[in-house]
C-alpha positions as a Markdown table, in Angstrom:
| # | Residue | x | y | z |
|---|---|---|---|---|
| 1 | Met | 117.8 | 99.7 | 101.5 |
| 2 | Leu | 121.1 | 101.3 | 100.6 |
| 3 | Phe | 122.4 | 98.3 | 98.7 |
| 4 | Ser | 119.5 | 97.6 | 96.4 |
| 5 | Gly | 120.5 | 100.2 | 93.8 |
| 6 | Tyr | 124.0 | 98.9 | 93.6 |
| 7 | Ala | 122.7 | 95.3 | 93.4 |
| 8 | Gly | 120.6 | 96.3 | 90.3 |
| 9 | Ala | 123.6 | 97.9 | 88.6 |
| 10 | Leu | 125.7 | 94.8 | 89.4 |
| 11 | Ile | 123.1 | 92.6 | 87.8 |
| 12 | Asp | 123.1 | 94.6 | 84.6 |
| 13 | Arg | 126.9 | 94.7 | 84.4 |
| 14 | Arg | 127.8 | 91.1 | 85.5 |
| 15 | Gly | 124.6 | 89.2 | 85.1 |
| 16 | Tyr | 122.0 | 87.9 | 87.5 |
| 17 | Cys | 123.8 | 84.5 | 88.0 |
| 18 | Phe | 126.9 | 86.3 | 89.4 |
| 19 | Ala | 124.7 | 88.5 | 91.6 |
| 20 | Ile | 122.6 | 85.6 | 93.0 |
| 21 | Gln | 125.7 | 83.5 | 93.6 |
| 22 | Cys | 127.3 | 86.4 | 95.5 |
| 23 | Gly | 124.1 | 86.9 | 97.5 |
| 24 | Leu | 123.8 | 83.2 | 98.4 |
| 25 | Ala | 127.5 | 82.9 | 99.4 |
| 26 | Leu | 127.3 | 86.0 | 101.5 |
| 27 | Met | 124.1 | 84.8 | 103.2 |
| 28 | Ala | 125.7 | 81.5 | 104.0 |
| 29 | Val | 128.7 | 83.2 | 105.6 |
| 30 | Ser | 126.6 | 85.7 | 107.4 |
| 31 | Ala | 124.3 | 83.0 | 108.8 |
| 32 | Gly | 127.4 | 81.2 | 110.1 |
| 33 | Leu | 128.5 | 84.4 | 111.9 |
| 34 | Arg | 125.4 | 84.3 | 114.0 |
| 35 | Ile | 126.4 | 81.0 | 115.5 |
| 36 | Phe | 129.1 | 82.7 | 117.6 |
| 37 | Asp | 128.4 | 84.7 | 120.8 |
| 38 | Gly | 128.7 | 88.4 | 121.0 |
| 39 | Phe | 126.8 | 91.5 | 119.7 |
| 40 | Ser | 129.4 | 92.3 | 117.1 |
| 41 | Met | 129.1 | 88.9 | 115.4 |
| 42 | Leu | 125.3 | 89.1 | 115.5 |
| 43 | Leu | 125.4 | 92.6 | 114.0 |
| 44 | Ala | 127.9 | 91.6 | 111.3 |
| 45 | Gly | 125.7 | 88.6 | 110.4 |
| 46 | Gln | 122.5 | 90.6 | 110.2 |
| 47 | Ile | 124.2 | 93.2 | 108.0 |
| 48 | Gly | 125.6 | 90.5 | 105.7 |
| 49 | Val | 122.1 | 88.9 | 105.4 |
| 50 | Ala | 120.6 | 92.3 | 104.7 |
| 51 | Ile | 123.1 | 93.0 | 101.9 |
| 52 | Ser | 122.6 | 89.5 | 100.4 |
| 53 | Val | 118.8 | 89.8 | 100.0 |
| 54 | Pro | 118.8 | 92.6 | 97.3 |
| 55 | Leu | 121.3 | 90.6 | 95.3 |
| 56 | Ile | 118.9 | 87.7 | 95.1 |
| 57 | Val | 115.5 | 89.5 | 95.0 |
| 58 | Thr | 116.5 | 92.2 | 92.5 |
| 59 | Ser | 117.4 | 89.6 | 90.0 |
| 60 | Ile | 113.8 | 88.5 | 89.4 |
| 61 | Ser | 113.0 | 90.8 | 86.5 |
| 62 | Thr | 116.2 | 90.2 | 84.6 |
| 63 | Leu | 116.0 | 86.4 | 85.1 |
| 64 | Val | 112.4 | 86.2 | 83.8 |
| 65 | Ala | 113.3 | 88.4 | 80.8 |
| 66 | Asp | 116.2 | 86.2 | 80.0 |
| 67 | Trp | 114.4 | 82.8 | 80.1 |
| 68 | Phe | 110.8 | 83.5 | 79.2 |
| 69 | Gly | 109.0 | 85.2 | 76.4 |
| 70 | Pro | 106.6 | 88.2 | 76.7 |
| 71 | Ala | 103.6 | 85.8 | 76.8 |
| 72 | Glu | 104.9 | 84.1 | 79.9 |
| 73 | Glu | 106.7 | 86.9 | 81.8 |
| 74 | Ala | 103.9 | 87.7 | 84.3 |
| 75 | Leu | 103.3 | 84.0 | 85.1 |
| 76 | Phe | 106.9 | 83.3 | 86.0 |
| 77 | Thr | 107.4 | 86.6 | 87.7 |
| 78 | Gly | 104.4 | 85.7 | 89.9 |
| 79 | Ile | 106.0 | 82.3 | 90.6 |
| 80 | Cys | 109.2 | 84.0 | 91.7 |
| 81 | Thr | 107.3 | 86.3 | 94.1 |
| 82 | Ile | 105.6 | 83.3 | 95.5 |
| 83 | Gly | 109.1 | 82.2 | 96.7 |
| 84 | Ile | 109.4 | 85.5 | 98.6 |
| 85 | Phe | 106.0 | 85.0 | 100.3 |
| 86 | Val | 106.7 | 81.4 | 101.1 |
| 87 | Gly | 110.1 | 82.4 | 102.6 |
| 88 | Met | 108.3 | 85.0 | 104.7 |
| 89 | Ala | 105.8 | 82.5 | 106.0 |
| 90 | Leu | 108.4 | 79.8 | 106.8 |
| 91 | Ser | 110.6 | 82.3 | 108.6 |
| 92 | Leu | 107.7 | 83.3 | 110.8 |
| 93 | Ala | 106.5 | 79.8 | 111.4 |
| 94 | Val | 109.6 | 77.6 | 111.5 |
| 95 | Ser | 112.3 | 79.8 | 113.1 |
| 96 | Pro | 110.7 | 79.9 | 116.6 |
| 97 | Leu | 110.2 | 76.1 | 116.5 |
| 98 | Leu | 113.9 | 75.6 | 115.5 |
| 99 | Val | 115.1 | 77.7 | 118.3 |
| 100 | Glu | 112.8 | 75.8 | 120.7 |
| 101 | Trp | 114.0 | 72.4 | 119.5 |
| 102 | Leu | 117.7 | 73.1 | 118.8 |
| 103 | Gly | 118.5 | 76.2 | 120.8 |
| 104 | Phe | 119.6 | 79.4 | 119.3 |
| 105 | Arg | 123.1 | 78.2 | 118.3 |
| 106 | Gly | 121.8 | 74.9 | 116.8 |
| 107 | Ala | 119.1 | 76.7 | 114.9 |
| 108 | Met | 121.6 | 79.2 | 113.4 |
| 109 | Ser | 123.9 | 76.3 | 112.5 |
| 110 | Leu | 121.1 | 74.6 | 110.6 |
| 111 | Leu | 120.1 | 77.8 | 108.8 |
| 112 | Ala | 123.8 | 78.4 | 107.8 |
| 113 | Ala | 124.0 | 74.9 | 106.5 |
| 114 | Val | 120.8 | 75.3 | 104.5 |
| 115 | Ala | 122.1 | 78.6 | 103.0 |
| 116 | Ala | 125.4 | 77.0 | 102.1 |
| 117 | Gly | 123.6 | 74.1 | 100.5 |
| 118 | Trp | 121.5 | 76.5 | 98.3 |
| 119 | Ala | 124.7 | 78.4 | 97.3 |
| 120 | Leu | 126.4 | 75.2 | 96.2 |
| 121 | Leu | 123.3 | 73.9 | 94.3 |
| 122 | Phe | 123.0 | 77.2 | 92.5 |
| 123 | His | 126.7 | 77.3 | 91.6 |
| 124 | Phe | 126.6 | 73.9 | 89.9 |
| 125 | Ala | 123.0 | 74.0 | 88.5 |
| 126 | Ala | 122.2 | 77.5 | 87.4 |
| 127 | Arg | 123.2 | 79.3 | 84.2 |
| 128 | Glu | 122.0 | 82.3 | 82.2 |
| 129 | Asn | 120.1 | 81.6 | 79.0 |
| 130 | His | 121.7 | 84.4 | 77.0 |
| 131 | Pro | 125.0 | 85.4 | 78.7 |
| 132 | Val | 125.9 | 88.1 | 76.2 |
| 133 | Arg | 126.9 | 90.8 | 78.6 |
| 134 | Ala | 130.6 | 90.7 | 77.9 |
| 135 | Ala | 130.1 | 91.3 | 74.2 |
| 136 | Ala | 127.5 | 94.0 | 75.0 |
| 137 | Leu | 129.8 | 95.9 | 77.3 |
| 138 | Ala | 132.4 | 96.1 | 74.6 |
| 139 | Val | 130.0 | 98.3 | 72.5 |
| 140 | Lys | 127.9 | 100.0 | 75.1 |
| 141 | Pro | 129.0 | 102.9 | 77.3 |
| 142 | Ala | 129.8 | 101.9 | 80.8 |
| 143 | Gly | 127.5 | 102.8 | 83.6 |
| 144 | Thr | 123.9 | 102.6 | 84.3 |
| 145 | Pro | 121.6 | 105.5 | 83.1 |
| 146 | Val | 120.0 | 106.0 | 86.5 |
| 147 | Leu | 118.8 | 109.5 | 85.7 |
| 148 | Ala | 117.1 | 108.3 | 82.5 |
| 149 | Leu | 115.4 | 105.6 | 84.4 |
| 150 | Leu | 114.2 | 108.0 | 87.0 |
| 151 | Met | 112.9 | 110.4 | 84.4 |
| 152 | Asp | 110.9 | 107.8 | 82.5 |
| 153 | Arg | 107.3 | 108.6 | 83.2 |
| 154 | Asn | 106.1 | 105.0 | 83.6 |
| 155 | Leu | 109.0 | 104.1 | 85.9 |
| 156 | Ala | 108.6 | 107.2 | 87.9 |
| 157 | Val | 105.0 | 106.3 | 88.6 |
| 158 | Ile | 106.0 | 102.7 | 89.5 |
| 159 | Phe | 108.7 | 104.0 | 91.9 |
| 160 | Ala | 106.2 | 106.3 | 93.6 |
| 161 | Thr | 103.6 | 103.6 | 93.9 |
| 162 | Gly | 106.3 | 101.3 | 95.3 |
| 163 | Phe | 107.1 | 103.9 | 98.0 |
| 164 | Ile | 103.5 | 104.2 | 99.0 |
| 165 | Gly | 102.5 | 100.6 | 98.6 |
| 166 | Gln | 105.4 | 98.9 | 100.3 |
| 167 | Gly | 105.4 | 101.6 | 103.0 |
| 168 | Cys | 101.7 | 101.2 | 103.7 |
| 169 | Phe | 101.8 | 97.4 | 103.7 |
| 170 | Asn | 104.7 | 97.3 | 106.1 |
| 171 | Ala | 103.1 | 99.9 | 108.4 |
| 172 | Leu | 99.9 | 97.9 | 108.4 |
| 173 | Thr | 101.5 | 94.6 | 109.3 |
| 174 | Thr | 104.0 | 96.1 | 111.7 |
| 175 | Trp | 101.3 | 97.9 | 113.9 |
| 176 | Leu | 98.6 | 95.3 | 113.5 |
| 177 | Glu | 99.5 | 93.5 | 116.7 |
| 178 | Val | 99.4 | 96.8 | 118.7 |
| 179 | Ile | 96.0 | 97.9 | 117.1 |
| 180 | Trp | 94.4 | 94.5 | 117.8 |
| 181 | His | 95.8 | 94.4 | 121.3 |
| 182 | Glu | 94.1 | 97.7 | 122.0 |
| 183 | Arg | 90.9 | 96.2 | 120.6 |
| 184 | Gly | 91.2 | 93.1 | 123.0 |
| 185 | Phe | 92.6 | 90.6 | 120.4 |
| 186 | Ser | 95.6 | 88.5 | 121.4 |
| 187 | Ser | 99.1 | 88.6 | 119.9 |
| 188 | Asp | 98.6 | 85.1 | 118.5 |
| 189 | Ala | 95.5 | 86.3 | 116.6 |
| 190 | Ala | 97.4 | 89.2 | 115.1 |
| 191 | Gly | 100.2 | 86.8 | 114.0 |
| 192 | Met | 97.6 | 84.5 | 112.5 |
| 193 | Ala | 96.0 | 87.4 | 110.6 |
| 194 | Ala | 99.4 | 88.4 | 109.2 |
| 195 | Gly | 99.9 | 84.8 | 108.2 |
| 196 | Met | 96.6 | 84.8 | 106.4 |
| 197 | Ile | 97.7 | 87.9 | 104.4 |
| 198 | Ile | 100.7 | 86.0 | 103.2 |
| 199 | Ala | 98.7 | 82.8 | 102.5 |
| 200 | Gly | 96.3 | 84.8 | 100.4 |
| 201 | Gly | 99.2 | 86.5 | 98.7 |
| 202 | Ile | 100.7 | 83.1 | 97.7 |
| 203 | Ala | 97.4 | 82.0 | 96.1 |
| 204 | Gly | 96.9 | 85.4 | 94.4 |
| 205 | Ala | 100.4 | 85.4 | 93.0 |
| 206 | Leu | 99.7 | 82.1 | 91.4 |
| 207 | Leu | 96.4 | 83.0 | 89.9 |
| 208 | Ile | 96.3 | 86.7 | 89.1 |
| 209 | Pro | 99.6 | 87.6 | 87.2 |
| 210 | Pro | 98.9 | 85.0 | 84.4 |
| 211 | Leu | 95.9 | 87.2 | 83.6 |
| 212 | Leu | 98.4 | 89.9 | 82.4 |
| 213 | Asp | 99.8 | 87.4 | 80.0 |
| 214 | Lys | 96.3 | 86.6 | 78.7 |
| 215 | Phe | 94.8 | 90.0 | 78.5 |
| 216 | Asp | 97.8 | 92.3 | 78.4 |
| 217 | His | 96.3 | 95.2 | 80.4 |
| 218 | Pro | 98.8 | 96.0 | 83.2 |
| 219 | Arg | 97.1 | 99.2 | 84.4 |
| 220 | Leu | 93.7 | 97.6 | 84.7 |
| 221 | Leu | 95.1 | 94.6 | 86.5 |
| 222 | Leu | 97.0 | 96.8 | 88.9 |
| 223 | Trp | 93.7 | 98.6 | 89.7 |
| 224 | Met | 92.0 | 95.2 | 90.2 |
| 225 | Cys | 94.7 | 94.3 | 92.8 |
| 226 | Leu | 95.0 | 97.6 | 94.6 |
| 227 | Ala | 91.7 | 99.4 | 94.4 |
| 228 | Pro | 89.9 | 96.9 | 96.7 |
| 229 | Ser | 92.4 | 97.8 | 99.4 |
| 230 | Leu | 90.6 | 101.1 | 99.9 |
| 231 | Leu | 87.8 | 99.1 | 101.5 |
| 232 | Leu | 89.5 | 95.9 | 102.7 |
| 233 | Val | 92.1 | 97.6 | 104.9 |
| 234 | His | 89.5 | 99.2 | 107.2 |
| 235 | Arg | 87.5 | 95.9 | 107.2 |
| 236 | Phe | 90.6 | 94.0 | 108.1 |
| 237 | Val | 92.0 | 96.2 | 110.9 |
| 238 | Phe | 88.6 | 96.9 | 112.5 |
| 239 | Ala | 87.1 | 93.4 | 112.0 |
| 240 | Ala | 84.4 | 92.4 | 114.5 |
| 241 | Ser | 86.3 | 89.3 | 115.6 |
| 242 | Pro | 89.7 | 87.6 | 114.9 |
| 243 | Arg | 88.0 | 85.1 | 112.6 |
| 244 | Ala | 86.5 | 87.8 | 110.5 |
| 245 | Gly | 89.9 | 89.5 | 110.5 |
| 246 | Tyr | 91.5 | 86.3 | 109.1 |
| 247 | Ala | 89.0 | 86.2 | 106.3 |
| 248 | Trp | 89.4 | 89.9 | 105.4 |
| 249 | Gly | 93.2 | 89.5 | 105.7 |
| 250 | Gly | 93.3 | 86.5 | 103.4 |
| 251 | Leu | 91.2 | 88.4 | 100.8 |
| 252 | Leu | 93.4 | 91.5 | 101.2 |
| 253 | Gly | 96.6 | 89.5 | 100.6 |
| 254 | Phe | 95.1 | 87.6 | 97.7 |
| 255 | Leu | 94.5 | 90.9 | 95.9 |
| 256 | Trp | 97.2 | 93.2 | 97.1 |
| 257 | Leu | 100.4 | 91.0 | 97.1 |
| 258 | Pro | 100.1 | 89.9 | 93.4 |
| 259 | Ser | 100.6 | 93.6 | 92.5 |
| 260 | Leu | 104.3 | 93.0 | 93.1 |
| 261 | Ala | 104.6 | 90.5 | 90.3 |
| 262 | Ile | 102.6 | 92.8 | 88.0 |
| 263 | Thr | 104.8 | 95.8 | 88.9 |
| 264 | Leu | 108.0 | 93.8 | 88.2 |
| 265 | Thr | 106.6 | 92.7 | 84.9 |
| 266 | Ile | 106.0 | 96.4 | 84.0 |
| 267 | Ile | 109.6 | 97.2 | 85.0 |
| 268 | Glu | 110.8 | 94.4 | 82.6 |
| 269 | Arg | 108.6 | 95.8 | 79.8 |
| 270 | Val | 109.6 | 99.4 | 80.2 |
| 271 | Ala | 113.3 | 99.2 | 81.1 |
| 272 | His | 114.0 | 96.1 | 78.9 |
| 273 | Lys | 116.4 | 93.3 | 79.8 |
| 274 | Glu | 119.5 | 95.5 | 79.5 |
| 275 | His | 118.4 | 97.8 | 82.4 |
| 276 | Ala | 115.8 | 95.7 | 84.2 |
| 277 | Gly | 118.3 | 95.1 | 87.0 |
| 278 | Ala | 119.0 | 98.7 | 87.6 |
| 279 | Ala | 115.3 | 99.7 | 87.4 |
| 280 | Ser | 114.4 | 96.9 | 89.9 |
| 281 | Gly | 117.2 | 98.1 | 92.2 |
| 282 | Ile | 115.8 | 101.6 | 92.2 |
| 283 | Phe | 112.3 | 100.2 | 92.8 |
| 284 | Trp | 113.4 | 98.2 | 95.8 |
| 285 | Thr | 115.5 | 101.1 | 97.2 |
| 286 | Ile | 112.6 | 103.5 | 97.0 |
| 287 | Gly | 110.1 | 100.9 | 98.3 |
| 288 | Asn | 112.4 | 100.2 | 101.3 |
| 289 | Ala | 112.6 | 103.9 | 102.0 |
| 290 | Gly | 108.8 | 103.9 | 102.1 |
| 291 | Val | 108.9 | 100.9 | 104.5 |
| 292 | Leu | 111.1 | 102.8 | 106.9 |
| 293 | Gly | 109.6 | 106.3 | 106.5 |
| 294 | Leu | 105.9 | 105.5 | 106.5 |
| 295 | Thr | 106.1 | 103.0 | 109.3 |
| 296 | Val | 107.7 | 105.7 | 111.5 |
| 297 | Cys | 105.3 | 108.3 | 110.3 |
| 298 | Phe | 102.2 | 106.2 | 111.2 |
| 299 | Glu | 103.6 | 105.7 | 114.7 |
| 300 | Val | 104.1 | 109.4 | 115.1 |
| 301 | Leu | 100.6 | 110.1 | 113.8 |
| 302 | Lys | 99.1 | 107.6 | 116.1 |
| 303 | Glu | 100.8 | 109.2 | 119.1 |
| 304 | Ala | 99.4 | 112.6 | 118.0 |
| 305 | Thr | 95.9 | 111.3 | 117.3 |
| 306 | Asp | 94.7 | 107.6 | 117.4 |
| 307 | Trp | 94.9 | 104.5 | 115.3 |
| 308 | Arg | 91.6 | 105.1 | 113.5 |
| 309 | Thr | 92.9 | 108.4 | 112.2 |
| 310 | Ser | 96.2 | 106.7 | 111.2 |
| 311 | Ile | 94.4 | 104.0 | 109.2 |
| 312 | Gly | 92.3 | 106.7 | 107.6 |
| 313 | Val | 95.5 | 108.5 | 106.4 |
| 314 | Leu | 96.8 | 105.1 | 105.2 |
| 315 | Val | 93.6 | 104.6 | 103.1 |
| 316 | Ile | 94.0 | 108.1 | 101.7 |
| 317 | Leu | 97.6 | 107.3 | 100.6 |
| 318 | Leu | 96.3 | 104.1 | 99.0 |
| 319 | Gly | 93.8 | 106.2 | 97.1 |
| 320 | Leu | 96.6 | 108.5 | 95.9 |
| 321 | Met | 98.5 | 105.4 | 94.8 |
| 322 | Asn | 95.5 | 104.2 | 92.8 |
| 323 | Ala | 95.1 | 107.6 | 91.2 |
| 324 | Met | 98.8 | 107.6 | 90.1 |
| 325 | Ile | 98.3 | 104.3 | 88.3 |
| 326 | Gly | 96.0 | 106.1 | 85.9 |
| 327 | Leu | 99.2 | 108.0 | 84.7 |
| 328 | Leu | 100.8 | 104.8 | 83.4 |
| 329 | Arg | 101.1 | 104.3 | 79.6 |
| 330 | Ile | 102.5 | 100.8 | 79.4 |
| 331 | Pro | 103.5 | 99.5 | 75.9 |
| 332 | Gly | 102.1 | 96.2 | 74.8 |
| 333 | Arg | 104.3 | 93.1 | 75.3 |
| 334 | Asn | 105.0 | 93.2 | 71.5 |
| 335 | Gly | 105.6 | 96.9 | 71.7 |
| 336 | Gly | 107.6 | 97.6 | 68.6 |
| 337 | Ala | 111.1 | 97.3 | 67.4 |
| 338 | Glu | 114.3 | 98.4 | 69.1 |
| 339 | Ser | 114.7 | 102.2 | 69.2 |
| 340 | Pro | 117.9 | 104.1 | 68.7 |
| 341 | Ala | 118.0 | 104.7 | 72.4 |
| 342 | Gln | 118.0 | 101.0 | 73.1 |
| 343 | Ala | 120.7 | 100.5 | 70.5 |
| 344 | Thr | 123.0 | 102.9 | 72.3 |
| 345 | Gly | 122.3 | 101.3 | 75.7 |
| 346 | Leu | 119.8 | 103.8 | 77.1 |
| 347 | Pro | 116.3 | 102.8 | 78.2 |
| 348 | His | 113.5 | 103.3 | 75.7 |
| 349 | Leu | 111.3 | 106.0 | 77.2 |
| 350 | His | 107.6 | 105.7 | 77.0 |
């Protein structure tokens, strides 16, 4: 959470290839540390992995803006987010099997080797399409206009919805097993339901973001993804049976998770390539704060009341998030020529 903002600024200053390479190398080294016994080595490895993730994930907006035109940005942002969801699914499904087959040390050795392999492949195969940052830095003032990004109305709305959306989603998936256990459903059923959310999200991220490229109505598409959650969350959590929960979870993921790709596309469009990294870093930092804060808040609320009340509050927050989307005024993908603010290195405020 704390490193995401710095990762975004680093991407804008040094380029996304440099940031991703650093992230992959750090991940390989950190995964290797977990091979060794001892709490200190495990903690160091986990911290290293946690730092490496923002360097990779925060690069999505800048990478897409660098390689693809406005008519393709949502499609390829969606494809990038599919990688996030597939990685989540594989970690949940494959990691326990690896530990069972190879033991903890063997599994960690294999994961370290895979991370090192990806770092080497990226080093030799990846490049930036328009590596012009060195020349740009010579004429632009140093530093990232964080305050200007925070004061932009569209970005402020996106950051606020990121806090609520990521926080509510993590709270829902974190406490699902506990809620379903109290309703008589097994832990395996809760795990399968969480998997169905991710599976639905993978399908949705492939099919829904391209609609933004076709119709160019980001606010309407965000509503299409997020408004149904007001009904689907309650249906999912309090499903009559695990199988019904799987179906509702798959539909919830299909609609909710593609909103990430649409949100990142909006960030690209509003902050522009020059500051997409910094804006994405702020988005992930605030979103992770929501993950931490709302997950704890819902646990406290449950202890004071019950899970049904907690889910009701979650739905109210999702309603607030949908209302905030109405404040967005996103420019079209061909939204005009460069402004004087852009020419001086500041984000164009909408």
